[in-house]
C-alpha positions as CSV (number, residue, x, y, z in Angstrom):
1,M,22.6,-7.9,23.4
2,K,24.2,-4.5,22.7
3,R,22.3,-2.2,20.4
4,S,24.1,0.4,18.4
5,F,21.8,2.8,16.5
6,K,24.2,4.6,13.7
7,T,23.4,7.5,12.0
8,S,25.3,9.5,9.4
9,G,25.4,12.4,10.3
10,A,15.6,10.1,34.9
11,F,12.7,10.6,33.1
12,A,12.5,14.3,34.2
13,M,15.6,16.1,35.5
14,T,15.8,18.9,37.9
15,A,16.6,22.4,36.8
16,A,18.6,22.7,39.8
17,A,21.0,19.9,39.5
18,A,24.7,21.1,39.8
19,L,27.1,19.9,37.3
20,V,30.8,19.6,37.5
21,L,32.3,20.8,34.2
22,S,34.7,18.3,33.7
23,S,35.1,15.2,31.0
24,C,33.8,13.0,33.7
25,G,30.8,14.9,34.2
26,E,30.0,14.1,37.8
27,A,27.4,16.4,40.0
28,P,29.0,18.7,42.9
29,E,27.2,19.5,46.0
30,E,24.4,21.9,45.1
31,E,26.2,25.0,46.9
32,S,29.5,25.8,46.9
33,E,31.1,26.6,50.2
34,G,31.1,30.3,51.1
35,G,28.5,30.7,48.4
36,D,26.2,33.0,50.6
37,A,29.2,35.0,51.8
38,A,30.0,35.6,48.2
39,A,26.5,36.7,47.4
40,S,26.5,39.2,50.2
41,E,29.9,40.7,49.9
42,G,30.3,40.4,46.2
43,T,33.5,39.4,44.1
44,D,35.7,41.2,42.0
45,Y,34.8,38.6,39.0
46,K,32.8,39.7,35.8
47,A,31.1,37.3,33.6
48,C,29.7,38.4,30.2
49,V,27.4,36.7,27.7
50,V,27.0,37.1,23.9
51,S,23.6,35.6,22.6
52,D,22.9,34.5,19.0
53,E,20.2,36.0,16.9
54,G,17.3,34.4,18.8
55,G,17.9,36.7,21.9
56,W,17.4,36.1,25.5
57,D,13.7,35.5,25.3
58,D,14.0,32.6,22.7
59,R,12.5,30.3,25.3
60,S,15.4,27.9,24.5
61,F,19.2,28.1,24.9
62,N,20.0,31.3,24.8
63,Q,17.3,32.3,27.8
64,S,18.8,29.1,29.5
65,A,22.4,30.7,29.2
66,Y,21.0,34.0,30.4
67,E,19.4,32.4,33.5
68,G,22.6,30.7,34.4
69,L,24.2,34.2,34.4
70,Q,21.4,35.6,36.6
71,M,21.9,32.8,39.1
72,A,25.4,33.6,39.2
73,I,25.0,37.3,40.0
74,D,22.3,36.5,42.5
75,E,24.3,33.6,44.5
76,L,28.0,34.6,43.8
77,G,27.7,38.4,43.6
78,I,29.6,38.8,40.6
79,D,29.6,41.8,38.3
80,H,28.3,41.0,34.5
81,A,27.7,42.4,31.1
82,E,25.5,41.0,28.2
83,A,25.3,41.5,24.4
84,Q,22.2,40.6,22.6
85,S,22.8,39.8,18.8
86,T,20.3,40.5,16.2
87,A,22.3,39.2,13.2
88,E,25.0,37.0,12.7
89,S,27.1,40.0,11.6
90,E,27.0,41.2,15.3
91,Y,28.5,38.2,17.0
92,A,32.4,39.1,16.6
93,P,31.7,42.8,17.4
94,N,29.7,41.9,20.5
95,V,32.3,39.5,21.7
96,D,34.9,42.1,21.1
97,T,32.8,44.6,23.1
98,M,32.8,42.1,26.1
99,V,36.5,41.8,26.1
100,Q,36.9,45.6,25.9
101,Q,34.4,45.8,29.0
102,G,37.0,43.8,31.1
103,C,35.1,40.5,31.4
104,D,37.0,37.8,33.0
105,V,34.9,35.1,31.1
106,V,32.9,35.5,28.0
107,F,30.4,33.0,27.0
108,G,29.1,32.7,23.5
109,V,25.7,31.0,22.9
110,G,25.6,28.6,20.1
111,F,27.8,27.3,17.3
112,L,27.5,30.2,15.3
113,L,29.5,32.2,17.6
114,E,32.6,29.5,17.4
115,E,34.7,31.8,14.8
116,G,34.4,35.2,17.0
117,L,34.9,33.5,20.3
118,R,37.9,31.6,18.9
119,L,39.5,34.5,17.4
120,A,38.8,36.7,20.6
121,A,40.4,33.7,22.7
122,E,43.6,33.5,20.6
123,S,44.0,37.5,21.0
124,N,43.3,37.8,24.6
125,E,45.1,35.0,26.7
126,D,44.0,36.7,30.0
127,T,40.5,36.5,29.4
128,N,38.6,33.2,29.4
129,F,35.8,32.0,26.9
130,A,33.2,29.4,27.0
131,L,31.4,28.2,23.9
132,I,28.0,26.6,24.2
133,D,26.7,23.9,22.1
134,S,30.1,23.7,20.1
135,Y,33.8,22.8,20.4
136,F,36.4,24.9,19.1
137,N,37.6,24.4,15.5
138,E,40.9,22.8,16.2
139,E,42.1,23.0,12.5
140,E,41.8,26.7,12.7
141,L,43.6,27.0,15.9
142,E,47.2,28.4,15.9
143,G,48.0,26.4,19.2
144,E,46.6,24.8,22.2
145,L,43.6,26.8,23.4
146,T,44.1,26.9,27.2
147,N,41.5,29.9,27.7
148,G,38.6,28.2,25.8
149,K,36.2,25.7,27.2
150,P,33.5,24.1,25.1
151,L,29.9,23.4,27.1
152,V,28.5,20.7,24.7
153,F,25.4,18.3,25.2
154,N,25.0,15.0,23.9
155,T,21.0,15.6,23.3
156,G,20.7,12.7,20.9
157,E,20.5,10.5,24.0
158,A,17.3,12.3,25.5
159,A,16.1,12.8,21.9
160,Y,15.8,9.2,21.3
161,L,13.6,8.9,24.3
162,A,11.4,11.7,23.0
163,G,11.4,10.0,19.4
164,Y,10.1,6.6,21.3
165,V,7.4,8.5,23.0
166,A,6.4,10.5,19.9
167,A,6.0,7.0,18.0
168,A,3.9,5.7,20.9
169,M,1.5,8.7,21.2
170,T,0.9,9.4,17.4
171,E,-2.7,8.8,16.2
172,T,-1.9,9.4,12.5
173,G,1.1,7.0,12.4
174,T,3.6,10.1,11.2
175,V,5.8,12.3,13.5
176,G,7.9,15.2,12.4
177,T,10.9,17.4,13.4
178,W,12.5,20.4,11.5
179,G,15.6,22.5,12.6
180,G,16.6,26.3,12.6
181,V,20.0,25.7,10.6
182,Q,21.7,22.5,9.4
183,I,24.4,22.6,12.0
184,P,25.7,19.6,14.5
185,S,24.0,21.1,17.7
186,V,20.6,21.1,15.7
187,T,21.0,17.7,13.9
188,V,22.2,15.6,17.0
189,F,18.5,16.3,18.3
190,M,17.1,15.1,15.0
191,D,19.3,12.1,14.8
192,G,18.4,10.9,18.1
193,Y,14.8,11.5,17.7
194,A,14.9,9.2,14.6
195,D,16.4,6.5,16.2
196,G,13.7,6.6,18.9
197,V,11.1,6.3,16.4
198,E,13.3,3.4,14.8
199,R,13.3,1.6,18.2
200,Y,9.6,2.0,19.0
201,N,8.9,0.4,15.4
202,E,11.3,-2.2,16.3
203,D,10.1,-3.3,19.7
204,N,6.6,-3.2,18.6
205,D,6.2,-4.3,15.4
206,A,5.1,-0.9,14.1
207,D,5.5,1.3,11.0
208,V,5.6,4.7,12.3
209,E,6.8,7.6,9.6
210,L,9.4,10.2,10.5
211,V,9.1,13.3,8.2
212,G,11.2,16.1,8.3
213,W,14.6,14.7,8.8
214,D,16.4,11.5,6.9
215,K,19.2,10.1,9.2
216,E,21.0,8.2,6.6
217,E,21.0,11.0,3.9
218,Q,21.5,13.7,6.6
219,S,18.9,15.9,4.9
220,G,15.9,17.5,6.2
221,T,13.7,20.5,6.5
222,F,15.0,23.7,8.0
223,S,13.6,27.2,8.5
224,G,16.7,29.1,7.8
225,D,17.6,30.6,11.0
226,F,16.8,30.8,14.6
227,S,14.6,33.8,15.0
228,D,11.9,34.0,12.3
229,Q,8.6,32.7,13.8
230,T,6.5,33.2,10.7
231,Q,8.8,31.0,8.7
232,G,8.9,28.8,11.7
233,G,5.1,28.3,11.5
234,E,5.4,27.6,7.6
235,V,7.6,24.8,7.8
236,T,5.4,23.2,10.6
237,E,2.5,23.6,8.1
238,Q,4.6,21.7,5.8
239,L,4.8,18.7,8.1
240,L,1.3,18.6,9.2
241,S,0.3,18.3,5.6
242,Q,2.3,15.2,5.5
243,D,0.2,13.9,8.3
244,A,2.6,14.5,11.1
245,D,0.6,15.1,14.3
246,I,3.5,15.3,17.0
247,I,6.3,17.6,16.0
248,M,9.7,18.6,17.5
249,P,11.1,22.2,16.2
250,V,14.9,22.5,16.9
251,A,14.9,25.9,16.2
252,G,15.1,28.3,19.3
253,N,13.0,31.4,19.1
254,A,11.9,30.3,15.4
255,G,10.4,27.2,16.9
256,V,7.9,29.2,18.9
257,G,6.1,30.2,15.5
258,A,5.2,26.2,15.5
259,G,2.9,26.6,18.7
260,P,-0.1,28.5,17.1
261,V,-0.1,26.2,14.1
262,L,0.0,22.9,16.1
263,E,-2.7,24.3,18.3
264,D,-4.9,25.1,15.4
265,A,-4.3,21.7,14.3
266,D,-5.0,20.0,17.4
267,A,-1.6,18.4,17.2
268,K,1.1,18.2,19.9
269,M,4.8,19.6,20.3
270,I,8.0,18.4,21.7
271,W,10.2,21.3,22.7
272,V,14.1,21.4,23.1
273,D,16.6,23.0,25.4
274,S,14.2,23.9,28.2
275,D,11.1,22.4,29.6
276,G,8.5,24.1,27.3
277,Y,5.7,23.6,29.4
278,E,7.2,26.1,31.6
279,S,8.9,28.5,29.2
280,T,6.7,28.8,26.4
281,D,2.9,29.7,26.0
282,F,1.8,26.4,24.8
283,P,1.7,24.1,27.7
284,D,-1.7,22.7,26.4
285,I,0.0,20.9,23.6
286,M,3.4,20.3,25.2
287,L,3.9,16.4,25.2
288,T,7.4,16.5,26.7
289,S,10.6,18.3,26.1
290,V,14.3,17.3,25.4
291,M,16.1,19.4,28.0
292,K,19.9,20.3,28.3
293,E,21.2,22.0,31.5
294,I,22.7,25.1,29.9
295,G,22.2,27.4,32.7
296,Q,23.6,25.3,35.3
297,S,26.6,24.8,33.3
298,V,27.0,28.5,32.8
299,Y,26.8,29.0,36.4
300,A,29.2,26.4,37.4
301,T,31.7,27.7,34.8
302,I,31.5,30.9,36.6
303,E,31.9,29.4,40.0
304,E,35.0,27.6,38.7
305,G,36.4,31.4,37.6
306,V,35.6,32.9,40.7
307,A,37.5,30.1,42.7
308,G,40.3,30.5,40.1
309,E,39.8,27.0,39.0
310,F,38.7,27.8,35.3
311,T,40.1,25.1,33.1
312,S,39.6,24.4,29.1
313,E,38.6,20.7,29.7
314,P,35.2,20.3,27.7
315,Y,32.1,19.4,29.6
316,V,29.9,16.9,27.7
317,G,26.3,16.8,29.1
318,T,24.6,13.3,29.1
319,L,22.1,11.2,30.6
320,E,24.4,9.8,32.9
321,N,25.4,13.0,34.5
322,D,22.0,14.4,34.0
323,G,23.4,17.1,31.6
324,V,20.5,16.3,29.3
325,G,17.0,14.5,29.9
326,L,13.4,14.3,29.2
327,A,10.9,16.9,30.9
328,P,7.9,15.4,32.7
329,F,4.7,14.9,30.5
330,H,2.9,17.3,32.7
331,D,-0.9,17.4,31.5
332,F,-0.5,14.4,29.4
333,E,0.9,12.3,32.2
334,D,-2.4,10.3,32.4
335,E,-2.5,10.2,28.8
336,V,0.9,8.3,28.2
337,P,0.4,4.7,29.1
338,S,2.4,3.2,32.0
339,E,3.9,0.7,29.5
340,V,5.2,3.5,27.5
341,Q,6.6,5.3,30.7
342,D,8.1,2.1,32.0
343,A,9.7,1.5,28.5
344,I,11.4,5.0,28.4
345,E,12.9,4.5,32.0
346,Q,14.2,1.2,30.8
347,L,15.7,2.8,27.7
348,R,17.3,5.6,29.8
349,Q,18.8,3.0,31.9
350,E,20.1,1.2,28.7
351,I,21.7,4.2,27.3
352,I,23.4,5.0,30.8
353,D,24.6,1.4,31.0
354,G,25.7,1.3,27.3
355,E,23.6,-1.5,26.5
356,T,21.9,1.0,23.9
357,V,24.2,3.4,22.1
358,V,22.9,6.3,20.3
359,E,25.5,7.2,17.8
360,S,25.7,10.3,15.4
361,E,28.4,12.0,13.7
362,N,26.9,15.2,15.2
363,A,27.1,14.2,18.6
364,P,29.9,15.8,20.6
365,S,32.7,13.2,21.8
């Protein structure tokens, strides 16, 4: 029977897995031919990255993008520039600064950079642009955008697995999630998480409650940005007061504020974008993470550009192409029952095979 979880709105994957940025999303060889030579001799190619307000040390998607740039610098010998934004008003000026510095490709990290990147792409046809976590707004485009590439990730698939694990591991019968800003690249996590909790309840005749997000109403709890850790802590306290003992913040650097609050409450965290066990200061409470390979997608886009093969074809990361996945349980490996781990692997394969379809209006197509 094919399951379709509708919303209105490998268990672990290696960070080094290489991805081809194409609609089919197949994995290329881990090193391109001539990569060592390019690194030693350098190449006449300049890649540039603009962060959102979370900054490069957000332990999340900005940091992952920056790591992809650094990988390209080390392995391909490219030139580079970067602009770290501290407020939304800086996005468009920072993109323009990168263009003025003669960048061959400019990456914008996050949905909120879409407008600035799109306008720059339309005005600078000789420069390539790559938008992380969002498509370009087709309704606002004056024509076909041949120099703009979306790098998007169907994190709802991996968050589905995380929701199932959270529901299986809660001791209070309540789990939670909250976001930074209500935008599709955030709420797709929350949709998948909600569906995973629902699947656990269905399969185990359970009644685990989710607080912080109503998938049917597309309404929930948000801190208001991706940088305010104090506000992130306060939002986390709100969900703890509703008996949640496992919480998934989807808020970049603001999500870091959940860590101390959860530690004090002896509760657990699920991180997003990167493996939070490795990237945050809270490994002791990190149950798992919903990961997406932003860094490798940045590297591969630069590699395409160096080879003169940049295309505007969108890349969509999925469980099938290892563009998204669930991190290891690390310190909780022995605490997660084997039957739960087996169920997660089965669900992962069901999603890959199309037997279980995680649907969300917020998911990339």
